[in-house]
Short mmCIF file of the C-alpha atoms (twelve columns), coordinates in Angstrom:
data_MODEL
# 
_entry.id   MODEL 
# 
loop_
_atom_site.group_PDB 
_atom_site.id 
_atom_site.type_symbol 
_atom_site.label_atom_id 
_atom_site.label_alt_id 
_atom_site.label_comp_id 
_atom_site.label_asym_id 
_atom_site.label_seq_id 
_atom_site.Cartn_x 
_atom_site.Cartn_y 
_atom_site.Cartn_z 
_atom_site.pdbx_PDB_model_num 
ATOM 1   C CA . UNK A 1   0.000   0.000   0.000  1 
ATOM 2   C CA . UNK A 2   1.383   3.404   -0.956 1 
ATOM 3   C CA . UNK A 3   0.540   6.726   0.678  1 
ATOM 4   C CA . UNK A 4   1.755   10.231  -0.048 1 
ATOM 5   C CA . UNK A 5   4.616   9.412   2.341  1 
ATOM 6   C CA . UNK A 6   5.693   6.115   0.758  1 
ATOM 7   C CA . UNK A 7   4.959   2.504   1.586  1 
ATOM 8   C CA . UNK A 8   2.915   2.128   4.766  1 
ATOM 9   C CA . UNK A 9   4.224   -1.322  5.633  1 
ATOM 10  C CA . UNK A 10  2.833   -4.614  6.875  1 
ATOM 11  C CA . UNK A 11  -0.795  -5.128  7.798  1 
ATOM 12  C CA . UNK A 12  -0.301  -4.367  11.511 1 
ATOM 13  C CA . UNK A 13  1.043   -0.951  10.551 1 
ATOM 14  C CA . UNK A 14  -2.357  0.007   9.128  1 
ATOM 15  C CA . UNK A 15  -4.412  -1.343  12.043 1 
ATOM 16  C CA . UNK A 16  -6.889  1.077   13.551 1 
ATOM 17  C CA . UNK A 17  -6.266  1.934   17.193 1 
ATOM 18  C CA . UNK A 18  -9.357  0.938   19.184 1 
ATOM 19  C CA . UNK A 19  -8.236  2.643   22.410 1 
ATOM 20  C CA . UNK A 20  -10.709 0.623   24.501 1 
ATOM 21  C CA . UNK A 21  -9.224  1.927   27.738 1 
ATOM 22  C CA . UNK A 22  -10.936 5.257   27.082 1 
ATOM 23  C CA . UNK A 23  -14.346 3.545   26.959 1 
ATOM 24  C CA . UNK A 24  -13.640 1.150   29.834 1 
ATOM 25  C CA . UNK A 25  -11.943 3.652   32.144 1 
ATOM 26  C CA . UNK A 26  -9.594  3.093   35.065 1 
ATOM 27  C CA . UNK A 27  -10.191 3.036   38.810 1 
ATOM 28  C CA . UNK A 28  -6.718  4.455   39.476 1 
ATOM 29  C CA . UNK A 29  -6.158  6.984   36.676 1 
ATOM 30  C CA . UNK A 30  -8.045  9.752   34.888 1 
ATOM 31  C CA . UNK A 31  -7.682  9.274   31.128 1 
ATOM 32  C CA . UNK A 32  -7.544  11.960  28.457 1 
ATOM 33  C CA . UNK A 33  -6.116  12.702  25.053 1 
ATOM 34  C CA . UNK A 34  -5.367  15.910  23.246 1 
ATOM 35  C CA . UNK A 35  -3.890  17.026  19.954 1 
ATOM 36  C CA . UNK A 36  -0.813  19.245  19.982 1 
ATOM 37  C CA . UNK A 37  -0.546  21.274  16.782 1 
ATOM 38  C CA . UNK A 38  3.214   21.216  16.275 1 
ATOM 39  C CA . UNK A 39  5.070   19.628  13.347 1 
ATOM 40  C CA . UNK A 40  2.920   16.992  11.651 1 
ATOM 41  C CA . UNK A 41  0.444   17.052  14.574 1 
ATOM 42  C CA . UNK A 42  0.856   14.835  17.625 1 
ATOM 43  C CA . UNK A 43  -1.694  13.257  19.931 1 
ATOM 44  C CA . UNK A 44  -0.955  12.958  23.633 1 
ATOM 45  C CA . UNK A 45  -2.549  10.117  25.568 1 
ATOM 46  C CA . UNK A 46  -2.540  10.741  29.312 1 
ATOM 47  C CA . UNK A 47  -3.247  8.580   32.356 1 
ATOM 48  C CA . UNK A 48  -3.031  10.740  35.477 1 
ATOM 49  C CA . UNK A 49  -3.318  9.231   38.966 1 
ATOM 50  C CA . UNK A 50  -6.601  9.934   40.745 1 
ATOM 51  C CA . UNK A 51  -4.818  9.891   44.137 1 
ATOM 52  C CA . UNK A 52  -3.226  13.056  45.510 1 
ATOM 53  C CA . UNK A 53  0.277   13.778  44.225 1 
ATOM 54  C CA . UNK A 54  3.243   13.180  46.529 1 
ATOM 55  C CA . UNK A 55  5.052   16.264  47.880 1 
ATOM 56  C CA . UNK A 56  7.721   16.116  45.133 1 
ATOM 57  C CA . UNK A 57  5.201   15.533  42.336 1 
ATOM 58  C CA . UNK A 58  4.382   12.418  40.356 1 
ATOM 59  C CA . UNK A 59  6.953   10.549  38.314 1 
ATOM 60  C CA . UNK A 60  6.072   10.379  34.658 1 
ATOM 61  C CA . UNK A 61  6.599   7.598   32.150 1 
ATOM 62  C CA . UNK A 62  6.735   8.762   28.538 1 
ATOM 63  C CA . UNK A 63  6.093   6.212   25.812 1 
ATOM 64  C CA . UNK A 64  6.608   6.809   22.129 1 
ATOM 65  C CA . UNK A 65  4.152   5.182   19.696 1 
ATOM 66  C CA . UNK A 66  1.431   6.429   22.048 1 
ATOM 67  C CA . UNK A 67  -1.406  5.336   19.751 1 
ATOM 68  C CA . UNK A 68  -0.262  1.713   19.922 1 
ATOM 69  C CA . UNK A 69  0.864   1.887   23.565 1 
ATOM 70  C CA . UNK A 70  -2.547  3.111   24.737 1 
ATOM 71  C CA . UNK A 71  -4.273  0.662   22.409 1 
ATOM 72  C CA . UNK A 72  -2.709  -2.167  24.446 1 
ATOM 73  C CA . UNK A 73  -2.863  -0.438  27.841 1 
ATOM 74  C CA . UNK A 74  -5.429  -1.811  30.301 1 
ATOM 75  C CA . UNK A 75  -6.859  -0.701  33.618 1 
ATOM 76  C CA . UNK A 76  -5.012  -3.650  35.159 1 
ATOM 77  C CA . UNK A 77  -1.698  -2.295  33.870 1 
ATOM 78  C CA . UNK A 78  -2.419  1.124   35.363 1 
ATOM 79  C CA . UNK A 79  -3.460  -0.406  38.687 1 
ATOM 80  C CA . UNK A 80  0.079   -1.776  38.993 1 
ATOM 81  C CA . UNK A 81  1.420   1.813   39.092 1 
ATOM 82  C CA . UNK A 82  -1.261  3.944   40.772 1 
ATOM 83  C CA . UNK A 83  1.162   6.820   41.482 1 
ATOM 84  C CA . UNK A 84  2.639   7.136   37.990 1 
ATOM 85  C CA . UNK A 85  1.623   9.523   35.213 1 
ATOM 86  C CA . UNK A 86  1.689   7.675   31.894 1 
ATOM 87  C CA . UNK A 87  2.046   9.878   28.813 1 
ATOM 88  C CA . UNK A 88  1.889   8.389   25.330 1 
ATOM 89  C CA . UNK A 89  3.300   10.511  22.518 1 
ATOM 90  C CA . UNK A 90  1.541   9.526   19.317 1 
ATOM 91  C CA . UNK A 91  0.421   11.051  16.067 1 
ATOM 92  C CA . UNK A 92  -2.881  12.622  15.106 1 
ATOM 93  C CA . UNK A 93  -4.094  9.513   13.316 1 
ATOM 94  C CA . UNK A 94  -6.581  6.744   14.032 1 
ATOM 95  C CA . UNK A 95  -3.949  4.086   13.254 1 
ATOM 96  C CA . UNK A 96  -1.787  2.347   15.843 1 
ATOM 97  C CA . UNK A 97  1.312   3.449   13.953 1 
ATOM 98  C CA . UNK A 98  2.088   6.324   11.597 1 
ATOM 99  C CA . UNK A 99  5.135   4.604   10.148 1 
ATOM 100 C CA . UNK A 100 6.058   7.350   7.717  1 
ATOM 101 C CA . UNK A 101 6.087   9.916   10.539 1 
ATOM 102 C CA . UNK A 102 7.965   7.728   13.015 1 
ATOM 103 C CA . UNK A 103 10.612  7.104   10.326 1 
ATOM 104 C CA . UNK A 104 11.081  10.861  10.137 1 
ATOM 105 C CA . UNK A 105 11.027  11.471  13.896 1 
ATOM 106 C CA . UNK A 106 12.981  8.451   15.155 1 
ATOM 107 C CA . UNK A 107 15.938  8.405   12.761 1 
ATOM 108 C CA . UNK A 108 19.144  10.363  13.195 1 
ATOM 109 C CA . UNK A 109 20.736  12.466  10.476 1 
ATOM 110 C CA . UNK A 110 23.623  10.878  8.606  1 
ATOM 111 C CA . UNK A 111 26.107  12.957  10.576 1 
ATOM 112 C CA . UNK A 112 26.513  16.022  12.788 1 
ATOM 113 C CA . UNK A 113 24.984  19.074  11.177 1 
ATOM 114 C CA . UNK A 114 23.185  17.019  8.536  1 
ATOM 115 C CA . UNK A 115 19.491  17.541  8.098  1 
ATOM 116 C CA . UNK A 116 16.560  15.645  6.686  1 
ATOM 117 C CA . UNK A 117 17.268  13.124  3.960  1 
ATOM 118 C CA . UNK A 118 15.459  10.551  1.847  1 
ATOM 119 C CA . UNK A 119 15.091  7.274   3.741  1 
ATOM 120 C CA . UNK A 120 17.354  4.710   2.071  1 
ATOM 121 C CA . UNK A 121 15.169  1.836   3.343  1 
ATOM 122 C CA . UNK A 122 11.648  3.044   2.509  1 
ATOM 123 C CA . UNK A 123 11.274  4.763   -0.838 1 
ATOM 124 C CA . UNK A 124 9.236   7.962   -0.622 1 
ATOM 125 C CA . UNK A 125 9.849   8.529   3.111  1 
ATOM 126 C CA . UNK A 126 11.924  11.225  4.738  1 
ATOM 127 C CA . UNK A 127 14.344  10.379  7.546  1 
ATOM 128 C CA . UNK A 128 16.826  12.138  9.817  1 
ATOM 129 C CA . UNK A 129 14.456  14.240  11.918 1 
ATOM 130 C CA . UNK A 130 15.471  12.989  15.379 1 
ATOM 131 C CA . UNK A 131 16.977  16.324  16.453 1 
ATOM 132 C CA . UNK A 132 13.832  18.184  15.389 1 
ATOM 133 C CA . UNK A 133 11.667  15.617  17.185 1 
ATOM 134 C CA . UNK A 134 13.839  15.836  20.303 1 
ATOM 135 C CA . UNK A 135 13.231  19.582  20.461 1 
ATOM 136 C CA . UNK A 136 9.486   19.014  20.093 1 
ATOM 137 C CA . UNK A 137 9.514   16.205  22.661 1 
ATOM 138 C CA . UNK A 138 11.413  18.200  25.296 1 
ATOM 139 C CA . UNK A 139 9.584   21.427  24.432 1 
ATOM 140 C CA . UNK A 140 5.947   21.763  23.389 1 
ATOM 141 C CA . UNK A 141 5.014   18.066  23.734 1 
ATOM 142 C CA . UNK A 142 6.384   17.757  27.268 1 
ATOM 143 C CA . UNK A 143 4.886   21.142  28.181 1 
ATOM 144 C CA . UNK A 144 1.455   20.024  26.929 1 
ATOM 145 C CA . UNK A 145 1.685   16.653  28.701 1 
ATOM 146 C CA . UNK A 146 2.746   18.156  32.032 1 
ATOM 147 C CA . UNK A 147 0.534   21.281  31.916 1 
ATOM 148 C CA . UNK A 148 -1.150  21.800  35.267 1 
ATOM 149 C CA . UNK A 149 0.266   18.589  36.768 1 
ATOM 150 C CA . UNK A 150 2.646   18.364  39.735 1 
ATOM 151 C CA . UNK A 151 5.475   16.422  38.071 1 
ATOM 152 C CA . UNK A 152 8.709   15.264  39.700 1 
ATOM 153 C CA . UNK A 153 11.372  17.260  37.824 1 
ATOM 154 C CA . UNK A 154 13.839  14.370  38.080 1 
ATOM 155 C CA . UNK A 155 11.455  11.837  36.531 1 
ATOM 156 C CA . UNK A 156 12.917  9.441   33.979 1 
ATOM 157 C CA . UNK A 157 12.016  9.342   30.320 1 
ATOM 158 C CA . UNK A 158 11.530  5.972   28.675 1 
ATOM 159 C CA . UNK A 159 11.583  4.976   25.033 1 
ATOM 160 C CA . UNK A 160 11.317  1.706   23.180 1 
ATOM 161 C CA . UNK A 161 12.772  0.072   20.062 1 
ATOM 162 C CA . UNK A 162 13.594  2.752   17.486 1 
ATOM 163 C CA . UNK A 163 13.593  5.449   20.167 1 
ATOM 164 C CA . UNK A 164 16.676  3.815   21.668 1 
ATOM 165 C CA . UNK A 165 18.614  5.091   18.682 1 
ATOM 166 C CA . UNK A 166 16.924  8.465   18.994 1 
ATOM 167 C CA . UNK A 167 17.912  8.670   22.674 1 
ATOM 168 C CA . UNK A 168 21.542  7.829   21.894 1 
ATOM 169 C CA . UNK A 169 21.627  10.508  19.212 1 
ATOM 170 C CA . UNK A 170 19.967  13.305  21.140 1 
ATOM 171 C CA . UNK A 171 20.760  15.076  24.349 1 
ATOM 172 C CA . UNK A 172 18.789  15.012  27.590 1 
ATOM 173 C CA . UNK A 173 17.371  18.041  29.358 1 
ATOM 174 C CA . UNK A 174 19.197  19.044  32.558 1 
ATOM 175 C CA . UNK A 175 18.014  16.955  35.511 1 
ATOM 176 C CA . UNK A 176 16.205  14.479  33.259 1 
ATOM 177 C CA . UNK A 177 17.173  10.973  32.251 1 
ATOM 178 C CA . UNK A 178 16.391  9.132   29.011 1 
ATOM 179 C CA . UNK A 179 16.132  5.369   29.305 1 
ATOM 180 C CA . UNK A 180 16.089  3.686   25.914 1 
ATOM 181 C CA . UNK A 181 14.778  0.139   25.978 1 
ATOM 182 C CA . UNK A 182 14.550  -2.758  23.584 1 
ATOM 183 C CA . UNK A 183 11.956  -5.495  23.910 1 
ATOM 184 C CA . UNK A 184 13.601  -8.775  24.847 1 
ATOM 185 C CA . UNK A 185 12.720  -10.278 21.459 1 
ATOM 186 C CA . UNK A 186 14.374  -7.458  19.495 1 
ATOM 187 C CA . UNK A 187 17.704  -8.132  17.793 1 
ATOM 188 C CA . UNK A 188 20.749  -7.219  19.863 1 
ATOM 189 C CA . UNK A 189 23.896  -5.950  18.223 1 
ATOM 190 C CA . UNK A 190 25.092  -8.641  15.914 1 
ATOM 191 C CA . UNK A 191 21.498  -9.474  14.968 1 
ATOM 192 C CA . UNK A 192 20.964  -12.293 17.468 1 
ATOM 193 C CA . UNK A 193 17.791  -12.745 19.474 1 
ATOM 194 C CA . UNK A 194 17.475  -13.939 23.037 1 
# 
């Protein structure tokens, strides 16, 4: 399947996000979503604890691929962390994944000072926008996610799969930590799986 941004990818990449958690609700967290009109347009998915915040503010867990992350999130998952703000950073789409946009946002330039470039893997896509995305993530997206919430300023940031490369490429905000993560089934360096 081709879009204006190139090949969309395998069938799961086109799957609609059902986001059942928003219909089912959570006993421990208030759920909301909002669009942030920056860049291609992002959607923030938020799960904010219903309990009072601790004196130092709540820790926050940021997850990229927010559309897919919140599509799989359940009330039972949230109940395991009743004092944690969960913020999904997604795109303003009804799909689980906006592959053409994540290719742009999650890939580093070819070298220091280089900018956007054609993606050598997916014809018709643009890559190399990790520095631009980092500035959005640590600027207007974080500001929108944390607006009005008592957040622990030393809270860790967490990313998965492709964002691990993005985290290695980019810099962290003072007092903040980025924790890239790979699912256990993902290839390790050398291409082996555990």
